[in-house]
N, C-alpha and C positions, 0 to 999 in steps of 0.2 A: 387801627386794630388789625392784627394779623393772626390767623389761625392756621395751623398745619394739621392736615388729616391724611390718613392713608388713602390711596387710590391706585389705579393702574389695572391692567388686565389680570383677571383671576387665573391662577394656574400655578403649578409647582415651580415654573421657571422664573417668574417675576416677583411674586410675593409683594413686598412693600417698596418696590423700587421707584415708583412714581410718586412724586410729591405734588399735591395741588395746593396752591396758595390763593386764598381769597381775600380781597381787601375791599375797603369801602364800608360805609355804614350799612349798605343793603346786603353785604355779603355776596356781591356779584362775582361772576367768573373773571379771572385775569389770566395771565400767561402761565404756562405749565413749565416746570423745570424738571429735567430728567437727571437722575443720578446714575453713575456707572453701575452695571450689574454684571455678575460673574458670567452669566449665560450669554451676554452680548445682545440680548433682544431688547427692543424698546416697546413702550406701551402703544396701544392702538390710538389713532387720532380720534376714534369715536368715543374715547373715554371722556373727552371734553363735554359730551352730551349726557354723561351718566351721572345721576345724583350720587353724592359721596356716600350717603347713608346706605343706599341699596348695594353699592359695591362693597362696603365694609361688611354688611351682613353676609354677603356671599363668601367673602374671604374668611370670615370667622367660621362659617359652616365647613368650608373645605379644610381649614387648618385643624379643626377638631377631628375630621375624618382621617387626615393624614398623620397628625401628631398626637392626638388625644389631649390637646391643651385646653385650658379653660378660655373661653372667649372673653374679650374685653371690648365691648362695642363702643362704649364711651359716648361722647357728645356727638350728635349728628347736626351738621350745618347745612346751609343752602336750602332752606325751605323745610327742613326736617326738625321735628321736636325731639328732645332727649327722652326717648320712651323705652329704649331697649337696654336693659342692664345685663351684666354678665351672668346673673342667675337665670334670666329669661332666655339668654342664648343657650345656656346649658340645657335647659328644659326643652328647647326647640330641637336640639340635636339628639337628646335622649329619645324623644318621640320619633324623630326621623329614623334613628337606628332600629327602633322596634318595628317600623313600618316597612322593613325590607321585604321584598317579594322575590323569591328565588324559584328555580325550577323544582325544588323539592316540595313546593306548595301545590304542585299541580294536582295532587290527589285530593286536596281539600276543596269541596264544592260549596263551602259555606260563605261565599262572598256575596255581599250586597252590592247595589249599584254604586254607592258612594265609597265602598271600601277600598278599591284600588288606590285611591288617593289618601285614604284615612285608615290605613290598616292598624294603626295603634289602638283603635277602638276594640280590637279583638283580644284585649288582655283578659287573663283569667280573673276570677273574683278577687283573690288575694292581691294580685298585682294591681288591679284597679283601685282597691282600697288604699294600698301603699302609695300609689301615684296621687290619689286625691289628698291624702294626708300630707304628702310632701309638697304639693301645690299650695295647700292651705297655709303651711308653715312659711313657705317662701313669700306668698302674697301678703301675709301678715307683716313680714319684715319690709316689704316694699311700700306698704301704705295703700296704694291703689294699683290695680292690675295694669301691668305694662303691655303695650301692644307688641305683637311679634313682628309686624311689618312696619318699617319707617314710612312716614307719610311724605308723599311727593308734593312739591310746590307746583302750582299751575304752570309756571314757566318751564320747569324741568319736564313735566308731563307733556306739554305742548311740543317741546323740542324733540322728545323721543317719538311722538306720534307723527309729527309733520312730514319727515322724510319718507317713511313707508307709506303714509297716506297719499302723498303726491305720486309716488311710484305706482301705487295701486290705481290711482285715478288715471294716470297716463296709460296704464294697462287696459282699463275699461274704455278709454277713448280709442285706443288702437283696435279693440274688439268691435266697437261701434263702427269704425271706418271699414273694417273687414266685412262686417255684416252688410254694410251699405253697398259694398261691391258685389258680394256673392249672392245678394238677393236677385240679381239679374242672371245668374247661372241657370242652366237648363234644369238641373235637379231641383232647385228651389222654385223654378217657374212652374214645373209640371207636377211636382210632389210638394204641395204647399204645406202639408202636415209637418214638414221639417221645421217650420217656424214654431210649431208647438213644442218641438223638442228643445229649441234654443234655451228658453228660461230654465227648463228642467235640468238640462245638462250643465248649463252655467251655474245652476243652483247647487250642483254637486260640490262646488268650491265651498259653499256654506255648510252643506250637509256633511261633508267628509273632511276637506282640507282644514277649514276653520275649526271644526270640532277636534281634529287631531292636534292642531296648534294650541287650542285652549287646554286640552287634557295635558299635553306635554309641558305647557307653560306653568300650569298648576303643579305638576310633578316637580319641576325645577324649583319653584318657590317654596314648596314644603319639604325640600331636601330628598326627594325620591330618586333623583338622578345623580347623586353624589358618588355612588358606587358604580364602577364600570359594568359589572355583571347586571346589576339592577337596571342601569340605563339601557343596555342593549336588549334586555328582556322586554322592557316597555316599548322600545322602538320597533323591534321585529314583530312583536305581537300586534301592535297597533297598525303597522303597515299591512300585514296580512289581513287583518280585520277590514281595513279600508278597501282592499282589492275585492274582497267578497261582497261588501256592500255596494261598491261601484258597479260590479257586474250585474248584480241582481236589480239594483235601482235603474241602471241603464236599460235593462230588458223591460222592466215595468213602465218606464217612461215611454218607451216605444209603443207598448200596448195602450197606454193612456192616449198617446197621440193618435193612434189608429181609431180608437173609440170616439174621441172628441172630434176627429175629422169626419168620421162616418155619420155620426148622429145628425148634424145639420144638413149634410148633403145627401145622405141616403145611398151613397155609392161606396163600394168596397172592391179594391183590387189586391189580390193576394200577393202579386209580385212587388207592389209598392209597400205592402205591410212587411214582407221579408226584408226589403231594402232598409226600411226604417229600423227594424230590429237589429240588423247587422251594423248599420251606421251608429246607432245609439250605444250598443254594447261595446263595439270596438273603440269608439271615442271615449266612453267612460273609463274603460280599462286602461288605455294608453295614457290619457291625460291624468288620471288619478295616480298612476305609478310615477310619472315624471314629477308631478307636483308634490307627492309625498316625500320623495327623495330630497327635493329642494327644501321642503318644510323642516325635515329633520336637521339639515345643515344649518338652517336659520336658528332653530332652537338651541342646538349645541353651540353655535357661534355666539349667540346672545349670552349663554351661560358663561362662556369663557371670557367675554369682554365685560361682563358685569351689567349689561343692559337688561332692564326688566322685560322679559319676553312677552308679557301680557300687552305691552304697548306696541310692539313691533311685529310679533309673529302673525297675528291674524291679518293685518293689512298686507304684509309681504306675501302671505299665502294667496292673496287675491291679486297681487301685482301683475302677474302674467298668466294667471289661471284662466281668465276669460279669453284672452288672446289665444293661448295654447289650445283650449278646448274648442273654440269656434273655428280655428284654422284646421284642426284635425277633423272636425265634423264636416266642414265644407269639402275638404280634400277627399275624404272617404266616401261621402255621399255622391260627389260628382264622379269619382272613379267607378263606384258600383253602378251608377246610373248608365254610364257608357257601356258597361258589361251586361246590362239588363237584357238586351235583345240577343246578342251573340253568345254570351255565356251566362245564362240565367241561374246556374247552380252556384256561382261564385258567392253570392250573398248568403246562401244557406251555409256554405262551408265556413265562411268567416264567422258567422254567428255561432255555429257549433264549436269551432275551435276555442273561442274565448269562453264560452259557457263551460267547456270541458275542464278548464283550469280551476273552476270554482272549488271542487272538492280538495284540491291540493292546498289552496289558501285557507280553507276551513280547518284542515289538519294542523297547519302551522299555527294558526291563530288560537286553536283550542289548547295548545301546549303552554300557553302563557296565561297565568291567572288573571292578570289585569285586563286582557282582551277577551278571555273566554266568557266572562259574565256578559259583556256587551254583545258577544256573538249570538246570544240567545235573547237578550232583553233590549238591544239597541236598535231594533228594526222599526218600532213604532214612530219615532220622530223622523227618521230618514224617509220612510215611505209616505207618511203624511205630508212632509215638506215637499216631496216630489209631486204629489197630487195638487198641492196649493200652487206650486210653480207652473204646473201644466195648465191650470186655469188662467194664469197670467199669460202663458204661451198662446192659449186660445184667443185671448183679447188681442195679443200682438198679431196673430194670424188674420183676424178679421179686420184689424185696423190697416195692416199693410195691403190687404186686398182692395182697399179704397185708394184709387190713384191720387186723390186729393190729400191724402194723409200719409203718403209714403215717406215723408221726411222724418217720421217718428223713429225709423229704424236705427239711425246713427246715434240717437240720444238714449235709447232704451238700456243698453248695457251700462251707460254712464250713470244714470240716475239709480238704477237697480244696484250696481256695484258699489257706489259710494255709500248709499244708505245701508247696505249689508255690512260693509267694512266698519262703519262707525258704530253700529249697534253690536257687532261682534266684539269690538274692543271693550265696550261697556259691559257686556255680558261676561266676558272673560275676567274683567277686573272684579266685578261683584262676586263671581264664583270663587275666585282666589281669596277674597276677603272672608267669605263664609267658611272656606276650608281652614283658614287660619284661626278664626275666632269663635266658631260655633260648631257644636256637635250636630250630626245629621238629625233633622227633625226640629231643630231649634233655630230661631232667627233672632237678630238683634231687636232691642226694644223699639227702635224707631220704625221697624218693618212690621210690627204687630198691629192688629186692628185692620180697619178698612183702608184700602189703598186710595190715595188722592194724588192727582198729577203733580201738584206743587211739591210733593215730597221728593220727587226725582231730581228737581233742580235747586230747591231751596230748603231741603230737609236738614236734619242733624246727622245723617249718616256719613259714612266714609267716602262715598262715591258721587255725591252731588256735584262736587267741583269738576270731576271728570265729565259728567253729563253736560255741564256748562261749556267746558272747553270743546267737546266734540260738536255740540250744537253750533258754536261760534265758527267752526271750521267749514260749515256748509256753504255759506255765501261766497267767501273768498275762494274756496276749492272749486265750486261749480263755475265761477267766473273765469278762473284759469283754464278749466277744461273746455268751456264754451269757446273761449278765444282761441285755444289750440285747434279745435275743430274748424273754426273759421279760417285760421291761417293755413291749414292744410287743404282748404277748399273742398271739404267733404260735406256730405249731406245736401239737402235741397231746400234749406230754410235760412233766410237772411236773419241776422241777429238784430232785429228791430227792438227798440225800447219796450214795446208791448210784449213781444215774444219773451224777452229776457225776464221781465217782471212776472209774467204768468209762470214761466218755467221755474224760476227761483222760489216762487210761492209754493208750487207743487213739491219741490225738493225739500223745503223747510217743513212743510206739513208732514211729509213722509218721515223725515228723521225725528221730528217731535213725537209723532205717534209711536215710532219704533222704540225710542228711548224710554217712553212711559211704559210700553208693553214689556220691555226687557226688565225694568225694575220690578214690576209685578210678577212676571213669569219666573224669573230666577229665584226669587224668594219663595214663591209658591211651590216650585219644584223641590227646593231644599227642604221646605217644611214637610213635604210628602215623602221625603227619603230618597229622591232621585238626584243623580249627579247632574247639575246644570251644565257642566262642560260637555256632556254627551247628549243632553236632551233639549237645551234651550236654543243653541245657535242654529240648528236646522230649521226650527220653527220660525225664528226671527228673520233669518235670511230669506226664507220662502215668503214670509209676509212682506219683506222688503221688495221682493220681485213682484208680488201681486199688487201692492200699494203703488210702487213706482210705475209699473206698466199702466195700471188703471188711471192714476192721476195724470200721467203723461198723455194718455189717449183722450181724457177729458179736456186737458189743456189744448190739444191740437183741434179737437172739435170746437171748443170755445173760440179759439183764434180764427178758425174758418168761418164761424157764424158772424163774428164781429167784423169780418172783412180784412183781417191781417193775413193776406194770402200772398203767395209767390207765384209768379208766372211759370217758374221752372219746377214746381213741385211735381214729383212723379217722374221726372226725366231720368 
């Protein structure tokens, strides 16, 4: 049995130049054959990891934008069901064209939190009635409602998630190794409140970078980035918004660190407080800008190659986020600490400089409708997540202060980062599904009623298989990262069978709780009219930091009590 289907990199230059042949009873992947193209370009090798149905859906959307042709999606193979007809494709693009946001919309302040992704809900009464009648007529001809998004097979999903997941994991391993080294620096030794800053600043990856990735991934999937003007409006507005949030959250994280460090000890040094504020604000600003630019490149690249950005964007956002943030924090903190005695005013100048740029970013962000709404309403989850992460930082600070438990440092970014990465993927997928199939305030039938944990993994919804795949990645992923730490001779803990068993149990419990919380939280926020892309991921990654740090601290205390100790712990 041989079936030919369209594939290849999306774009004006390639079109349908790549032919993917699948053979065998299972419809598995086989060799690729390339046909000559007039432009002389060849398809990306990453296309072999892209499900055919998702690529074809992207191609049909772009062809409608460029040529105005009717889409013919046809049969979807390799794990996809034949669910999308040419009528459904036309309806999808009609709605996407009406959802265009341009600079001319800046004067309209009537945007809701979910409307930047679903602007087609703003139809006038007559247009809405006509749309409803047209939909009814088309659905009557189809028999049953067709799904707008093709369904991914577990294998295709795992292939797309695996590479960025491993990259993100190695990034967290690198961050843990850096933290293990810098904990002995003078700034970290004498100003221990910096440890409280670590989860809060690393959590900006979840609060800002992953939220940006989720918003832009949803925008790509619903056709909001097909137009170049529309695409750059979203990108510039969201980047400016992210810089505002990073600066403010960095300052508030420093305030929280000062307060949480002062309460148990009862001591307060103004010079140390200024150094914490300067280090936090500068680190948040620089790291957020670098990671935001990388994130935009990933989203645009995923769109051009036909890869579902929901599967790759959020893990890649975390690949080097922890390492970049932690390296910048250590470098700036140590530099300002050396200047503390001879040039005490440097810390104040650094903090004032970055804070003075905030009004500029606010002006840029307010000129774009998609980000202007979040400029006023998007602070609650970001600030709350920062507070939750700071509590995790307090746990880390007190644990590191015990010489018997110093080995926790190298593993904290790993368990926190992996849990946050996995739950961010699930949250982004659920949010995209809701944007496609449900109006704001409405949830699928399977999500109605009281929540129960079994629904997340064995329910009838569209995302229970992704929850299973993500949960199954926990043990092999952590084993790879633990062995990497062992090979690099980092940390102060030997990989004994007891240690690995306790550590893996803590990691599995963390991810299990996070996936269940994500399922409940995303649907609850959608039901209340809030955009999950902007509200759920900050909470979930912050909870991942808190749960990961707390469970890891409990694990180390348990190992110490039962006698699984190392003679070099604390060296």
